[in-house]
C-alpha positions in Angstrom: 18.6 -8.2 40.4 15.5 -8.3 38.1 15.8 -4.5 37.6 19.5 -4.8 36.8 18.7 -7.6 34.3 16.1 -5.4 32.6 18.5 -2.5 32.4 21.1 -4.7 30.9 18.7 -6.0 28.3 17.5 -2.5 27.5 21.2 -1.4 27.0 21.8 -4.3 24.6 18.7 -3.4 22.6 19.8 0.3 22.4 23.3 -0.7 21.3 21.9 -3.1 18.6 19.6 -0.3 17.3 22.5 2.2 17.3 24.6 -0.3 15.4 21.9 -1.1 12.8 20.8 2.5 12.2 23.5 3.4 9.7 22.4 0.5 7.5 18.7 0.6 7.8 18.0 4.4 7.9 18.6 7.1 5.2 21.3 9.7 5.8 18.6 12.4 5.7 14.8 12.4 5.8 14.6 13.0 2.1 17.5 10.7 0.9 15.5 7.5 0.8 14.8 7.6 -2.9 14.0 4.4 -5.0 16.3 3.7 -7.9 15.4 4.9 -11.3 15.1 1.4 -12.7 11.7 -0.1 -13.4 10.7 -3.0 -11.4 7.1 -3.2 -12.7 7.3 -6.6 -14.4 9.5 -8.0 -11.6 7.0 -7.0 -9.0 4.2 -8.5 -11.1 5.7 -11.9 -11.0 6.5 -11.7 -7.3 3.0 -10.8 -6.3 1.5 -13.4 -8.6 3.6 -16.0 -6.7 2.6 -14.6 -3.3 -1.1 -14.7 -4.1 -0.7 -18.2 -5.5 1.1 -19.6 -2.5 -0.1 -17.6 0.5 -3.2 -15.4 0.0 -3.7 -13.0 2.9 -7.4 -12.6 3.7 -7.8 -12.0 7.4 -8.8 -8.7 9.0 -6.1 -7.1 11.2 -5.2 -3.9 13.0 -3.6 -2.4 9.8 -6.8 -3.0 7.9 -8.8 -1.3 10.6 -6.4 1.7 10.5 -6.7 2.0 6.7 -10.5 1.9 7.0 -10.4 4.5 9.7 -8.3 6.8 7.5 -10.6 6.4 4.6 -13.6 7.3 6.8 -11.9 10.2 8.4 -10.8 11.7 5.1 -14.0 11.1 3.1 -16.8 11.1 5.6 -19.9 9.3 4.3 -18.7 6.7 1.8 -22.1 5.0 1.3 -23.0 6.8 -2.0 -19.5 7.0 -3.5 -18.2 5.2 -6.6 -14.8 3.9 -5.4 -11.8 2.4 -7.1 -9.1 0.5 -5.2 -5.9 0.2 -7.1 -3.9 -2.9 -6.2 -6.8 -4.4 -4.3 -5.1 -7.7 -3.2 -7.6 -9.7 -1.2 -10.1 -6.8 -1.3 -10.9 -7.1 2.4 -11.0 -3.4 3.0 -13.1 -2.8 -0.1 -15.4 -5.4 1.1 -16.0 -3.4 4.2 -16.7 -0.3 2.1 -19.2 -2.3 0.0 -20.9 -3.3 3.3 -21.4 0.5 3.9 -23.2 0.8 0.6 -20.4 2.1 -1.7 -20.1 1.1 -5.3 -16.7 -0.7 -5.5 -14.4 -1.3 -8.3 -11.3 -3.4 -7.5 -8.2 -3.5 -9.8 -5.2 -5.7 -9.6 -2.7 -7.1 -12.1 -2.7 -10.5 -10.3 -5.4 -12.8 -11.5 -5.1 -14.9 -8.3 -5.6 -11.7 -6.1 -8.8 -10.8 -8.0 -10.1 -14.4 -7.5 -9.5 -14.1 -3.8 -11.2 -10.8 -3.7 -14.2 -11.9 -5.8 -14.7 -15.0 -3.6 -14.7 -12.8 -0.5 -17.4 -10.5 -2.0 -19.5 -13.5 -3.1 -19.1 -15.1 0.3 -20.6 -12.0 1.9 -23.1 -11.4 -0.9 -21.6 -8.1 -1.8 -21.6 -6.4 -5.2 -18.3 -5.4 -6.8 -16.6 -5.0 -10.2 -13.3 -6.8 -10.5 -10.8 -5.6 -13.2 -7.6 -7.2 -14.3 -5.4 -4.3 -15.2 -2.3 -2.1 -14.8 -2.3 0.9 -12.5 0.1 2.6 -15.0 -2.7 2.4 -17.6 -6.0 2.3 -15.8 -8.7 0.9 -18.1 -11.3 3.6 -17.2 -12.7 6.7 -18.7 -11.9 10.2 -17.5 -13.7 11.3 -14.3 -15.1 7.8 -13.5 -14.8 7.7 -9.7 -15.5 9.8 -6.6 -12.6 8.2 -4.7 -9.5 6.4 -5.9 -7.2 4.9 -3.4 -4.4 2.4 -2.8 -2.6 1.0 0.2 0.8 -0.8 0.3 1.2 -0.5 -3.4 3.2 2.6 -4.6 6.2 1.9 -2.3 7.1 -1.0 -4.5 7.9 1.3 -7.5 10.4 4.0 -8.2 9.5 7.6 -8.2 8.8 8.0 -12.0 6.4 5.0 -11.8 4.8 6.4 -8.7 4.2 9.7 -10.5 2.7 7.9 -13.5 0.4 5.9 -11.4 -0.8 8.9 -9.5 -1.5 10.8 -12.7 -3.6 7.9 -13.9 -5.5 7.8 -10.5 -6.1 11.5 -10.9 -7.3 11.1 -14.5 -10.1 8.7 -13.6 -11.1 10.6 -10.4 -13.7 13.3 -10.7 -12.8 16.9 -10.0 -12.8 18.0 -6.4 -12.7 14.4 -5.3 -10.1 12.5 -3.4 -7.0 10.4 -4.2 -5.5 8.5 -1.2 -2.3 6.5 -1.3 -1.0 4.9 1.9 2.6 3.6 1.9 5.1 2.2 4.4 6.6 4.9 6.6 10.4 5.2 6.5 10.3 6.9 10.0 8.8 3.7 11.6 11.8 2.1 13.3 10.3 -1.3 14.2 9.3 -1.7 10.5 12.7 -0.7 9.3 14.5 -3.1 11.6 12.1 -5.9 10.8 12.5 -5.4 7.1 16.3 -5.2 7.4 16.5 -8.4 9.4 14.2 -10.2 7.0 16.3 -9.1 4.0 19.5 -10.1 5.6 18.2 -13.5 6.4 16.6 -14.0 2.9 13.1 -14.0 4.4 11.7 -10.9 2.8 9.0 -12.0 0.3 7.6 -8.7 -0.9 10.2 -7.8 -3.6 11.5 -4.2 -3.9 10.0 -1.9 -1.3 11.1 1.7 -0.7 9.5 3.4 2.3 9.2 7.2 2.4 8.5 9.8 5.0 5.9 11.5 2.8 4.3 11.2 -0.7 3.7 15.0 -0.9 6.7 15.6 -3.3 5.5 12.8 -5.6 1.9 14.2 -5.6 3.2 17.6 -6.5 5.3 16.1 -9.3 2.1 14.6 -10.6 0.5 18.0 -10.6 -1.7 17.5 -7.5 -1.9 19.1 -4.1 -1.5 17.1 -1.0 
């Protein structure tokens, strides 16, 4: 009876996923394209409110995964000058600072920068905190060894993504690395959770357009991926 109950539940879940897929998934792997309407200022106000009301500071498995990716791609980070674009709480950059890297943290939310700065001060870490716009980075040409972002570019349409990547490339030294981590459109649990949250008016993050890959956007910006 228990096995039959489990099978019935599995069938219900499979049917629910099959029913939801036409709404939450793109028709093809390359059809999930953000609209060509700027949401930059709208996103600014949304994230300022989020950081004012509910700053996220804790370390989690996603943070650990991002740190692992940075280590795997870049190797020894201890002597690098690093810029995080859209730093939020700065928790990952704080770990990089603990490794000995020279950290610059940029965000357009004053509250986010305050949270990040307090974290660095609490752990007696050195960092430079910059209030600025990723579309117009306030740094000179070839200023950094590594420029990276996580959970940022998926909130903007393709032309804004391209502009931000060009800026990241401008301030990154030749033969160095630019890394941008975004939400994956192929992740079904994420897509279902996002769809449910949006349908119930519980999605707080504003516009968010997951993609399968950022390769095309990097190529548009004149880079290789």
